[in-house]
C-alpha positions in Angstrom: 8.9 13.6 22.4 5.4 11.6 23.6 4.6 10.5 27.0 5.0 7.4 28.4 0.8 8.2 28.9 0.5 8.5 25.0 2.8 5.4 24.0 0.5 3.9 26.3 -2.3 5.1 24.3 -0.9 4.1 21.2 -0.2 0.8 22.9 -4.2 0.6 23.8 -5.3 1.4 20.7 -3.2 -1.1 18.7 -4.6 -4.2 20.6 -8.3 -3.1 20.5 -8.0 -2.3 17.0 -6.5 -6.2 16.7 -9.4 -7.3 19.1 -11.8 -5.8 16.8 -10.5 -7.2 13.7 -10.8 -11.0 15.2 -13.8 -10.0 16.3 -14.9 -9.5 12.8 -13.0 -11.9 11.6 -15.4 -14.5 13.8 -18.4 -12.6 13.4 -17.8 -13.2 9.2 -17.0 -16.3 9.8 -20.6 -17.1 11.3 -22.2 -15.3 8.9 -21.4 -16.8 6.2 -21.7 -20.5 8.1 -24.7 -20.0 8.6 -25.4 -19.1 5.1 -23.9 -22.3 4.2 -26.1 -24.0 6.3 -29.5 -21.8 4.9 -28.3 -23.8 1.2 -27.6 -26.9 3.0 -24.0 -27.0 1.6 -22.3 -28.0 5.0 -20.5 -25.9 7.6 -16.8 -26.0 5.6 -15.9 -25.1 2.3 -14.6 -28.7 0.5 -12.2 -29.2 -1.9 -14.9 -29.7 -5.0 -16.3 -26.1 -4.4 -12.7 -24.6 -4.4 -12.1 -25.9 -7.4 -15.5 -25.2 -9.0 -15.1 -21.9 -8.1 -11.6 -21.6 -10.1 -13.2 -23.2 -12.8 -15.7 -20.7 -12.8 -13.3 -17.4 -12.4 -11.2 -18.6 -15.4 -13.8 -19.7 -17.5 -15.5 -16.2 -17.2 -15.3 -14.1 -20.5 -13.8 -10.0 -19.7 -15.8 -7.7 -21.0 -14.7 -5.1 -23.2 -11.2 -3.6 -23.0 -8.7 -0.7 -23.7 -5.7 -2.2 -26.4 -2.4 -1.1 -24.8 1.4 -2.0 -25.1 2.2 -5.7 -25.5 5.4 -4.7 -25.1 6.9 -4.0 -21.2 8.4 -1.2 -21.8 5.4 0.2 -23.5 3.1 -0.4 -20.4 5.4 1.2 -17.8 5.3 4.1 -20.2 1.9 4.0 -20.4 2.0 3.5 -16.3 3.9 6.7 -15.8 2.0 8.9 -17.6 -1.2 8.1 -16.5 -0.2 8.2 -12.9 1.0 11.3 -13.8 -2.3 12.9 -15.0 -3.3 11.5 -11.1 -1.2 14.2 -9.4 1.1 11.1 -8.4 4.6 12.4 -9.0 7.4 9.6 -11.0 11.0 8.9 -10.3 13.1 6.0 -11.9 16.0 4.0 -10.6 18.0 1.4 -11.8 18.4 -0.7 -8.7 17.0 -1.4 -5.3 19.7 -0.3 -3.7 19.1 3.2 -4.4 15.4 3.2 -3.2 16.6 5.0 0.3 18.5 7.9 -1.8 16.0 8.7 -4.1 13.6 8.7 -0.8 15.2 11.0 0.6 16.2 13.1 -2.8 12.2 13.4 -2.8 11.6 14.7 0.6 14.3 17.5 0.8 12.8 18.9 -2.7 9.7 19.1 -0.2 11.2 20.4 2.8 10.0 17.0 5.1 13.6 15.8 6.2 13.4 18.9 8.0 10.8 17.1 10.1 13.6 14.5 10.8 15.6 17.5 12.3 12.3 18.5 14.3 11.9 15.0 16.0 15.6 14.4 16.9 15.6 18.3 18.5 12.6 17.3 20.8 14.2 14.2 21.8 17.3 13.4 24.5 20.9 14.4 23.5 22.3 11.5 22.8 19.4 9.3 22.5 18.5 7.5 19.3 17.1 9.2 15.7 13.5 9.1 15.8 11.8 7.7 13.3 10.2 9.9 9.6 7.8 7.2 8.6 7.6 3.3 8.8 8.5 1.3 5.7 6.9 -2.4 5.5 8.8 -5.0 7.2 10.1 -6.7 3.3 11.6 -3.6 2.6 13.8 -2.6 6.3 16.9 -3.8 4.8 17.3 -1.6 2.9 20.4 1.2 4.4 17.7 4.0 5.6 20.5 5.0 7.9 22.8 6.1 5.2 20.5 8.2 3.3 19.9 9.8 6.7 16.7 8.6 7.4 15.5 6.7 10.5 12.8 4.4 9.8 10.3 1.7 11.2 9.0 -1.4 10.2 5.6 -1.8 10.4 2.4 -0.3 10.5 1.9 3.3 10.6 0.8 5.3 13.3 -0.6 9.3 13.7 3.1 10.6 14.2 4.7 9.1 10.9 5.0 11.2 8.3 5.6 9.1 6.0 4.9 5.7 4.6 7.1 3.7 2.2 5.5 0.7 0.4 5.8 -1.9 -2.4 2.9 -3.0 -4.3 1.6 -6.4 -4.9 1.3 -4.6 -9.2 0.6 -1.5 -10.6 -1.9 -1.3 -13.7 -1.1 0.7 -17.1 -4.1 1.3 -18.0 -5.0 3.6 -15.0 -1.7 4.3 -13.0 -2.9 3.1 -10.0 -1.2 0.8 -7.4 -2.6 -2.0 -6.7 -1.6 -3.0 -2.8 -2.6 -6.9 -0.9 -2.7 -6.6 3.0 -0.6 -8.9 5.0 2.0 -8.7 7.8 5.1 -7.7 5.2 3.0 -5.4 3.5 0.5 -3.3 6.0 -2.3 -1.5 5.0 -2.3 1.6 7.1 1.1 2.4 5.9 0.3 3.4 2.7 -3.5 4.4 3.8 -2.7 7.1 7.3 0.8 8.9 6.7 0.6 12.4 4.5 2.8 11.1 1.8 3.2 7.7 0.6 5.9 6.4 -1.5 5.7 3.4 -3.4 8.4 1.4 -4.9 7.0 -0.4 -8.1 9.3 -2.8 -10.0 9.2 -2.7 -13.4 8.0 -6.5 -13.9 5.2 -6.3 -11.4 2.9 -3.6 -14.3 0.3 -5.3 -16.1 -2.2 -3.7 -18.4 -5.5 -4.1 -16.7 -7.1 -4.4 -13.3 -8.4 -7.7 -14.4 -4.5 -8.8 -14.7 -3.7 -7.9 -11.4 -7.0 -9.7 -10.0 -5.4 -12.6 -12.4 -1.5 -12.4 -10.9 -3.3 -12.2 -7.4 -5.2 -15.4 -7.7 -2.0 -17.3 -9.2 0.2 -16.2 -6.8 -1.4 -15.8 -3.2 -4.4 -18.2 -4.0 -6.9 -17.1 -0.9 -6.9 -13.1 -1.6 -6.0 -11.5 1.7 -7.6 -9.4 4.1 -7.9 -5.9 1.5 -6.7 -5.3 -1.6 -6.5 -1.3 -1.8 -6.3 0.5 -4.7 -4.5 3.7 -5.3 -5.0 6.5 -7.9 -3.6 9.3 -7.0 -3.7 11.6 -3.5 -6.7 10.8 -1.6 -9.1 13.6 -3.0 -13.0 15.1 -2.5 -15.1 17.4 -4.7 -17.9 17.0 -2.2 -17.7 20.9 -1.5 -19.2 23.1 -4.4 -17.4 20.6 -6.5 -13.4 22.0 -5.6 -11.2 19.5 -5.7 -9.1 18.8 -2.4 -6.5 17.0 -2.0 -5.3 14.7 1.0 -8.9 14.2 2.5 -9.3 11.1 3.5 -5.6 9.3 3.1 -2.6 10.8 1.8 -1.8 14.1 0.4 1.0 13.3 -1.8 2.1 9.9 -3.9 5.2 9.7 -5.0 6.2 6.5 -7.3 10.0 5.2 -7.9 9.7 3.0 -10.5 12.2 0.0 -10.1 13.3 -0.3 -13.2 15.6 -3.9 -12.7 
């Protein structure tokens, strides 16, 4: 169990990170404002500029793209095949209600559910079950307790064994997850824990990265603070060109395709 001092340190770290993010946003705004003034365009973006930008994006021709299946089942299968080639494991379920048990089944297969028991033993008798990991707030309504897991909604921290997320979209061409950061979809949940589990609705699988960006512009308007593309576990080949997994992020990536 973490000491009160450790908890205070984590809270302090979170406050510092929030402060740095706000400072970074302010600095970026100031830099862009100075650029606009130097161009003689005023301090603020006006509606006409936004319309011109949108027109340019819509009319910009796409480069050569590989031909993929045109039907959704074909795109789903292409995504699964490419994800498996990237060392991402995949399971398919029929409904969102089946997701917690699918997550628990995957973790049991790896022996990771034992970490939940270890955390319980560290706590006091009768105390609430210690969280095994973090889950996006938008997925916290699922019945994790019935599947034998205590989960915490929000951003991940250094004690989280797993992070469970959704996706904004998934790219069939490369087996890649497209993540859009936001209050209900914090980026750390997919980046900090050693094991990342992503729930991918089949209808959110698109053919190409260009389709993912087109979907983001159509649904989000302004792009969020971060768009992350995840193609399998984190890896590096810097040392003697030997691939090492988990170098800068999750050691494992598991995808649950939601067919419904």
